[in-house]
Phi, psi and omega in degrees: 000133182287169180292320181297320178296317178297314182295320176294321179299306183299320178298317183291339185273346180282152175292161187301325182295318177292321178298327177293322178298317181299312180300317182297314182294322181295319177297321178298310179301316177299315181295319177292322177301314178304315181296316177295326177291317175296322177291323177298318178293320178296320178297315177298315186294316180294323181289326183254027184300315182297316182294321181292326177291322177295319177295331186283351182293000000 
């Protein structure tokens, strides 16, 4: 059984309230990951600002 299959099987056995909590947690993790990616990109831009400005000419 794959991890995805195990997760789906366990999820289907939960009561609706617990399913919503799982969905909320997954959304939280996705949001956190997006914020980390945005922070990393901002850092890359800040670190390479002069080079990027030169390329923009």
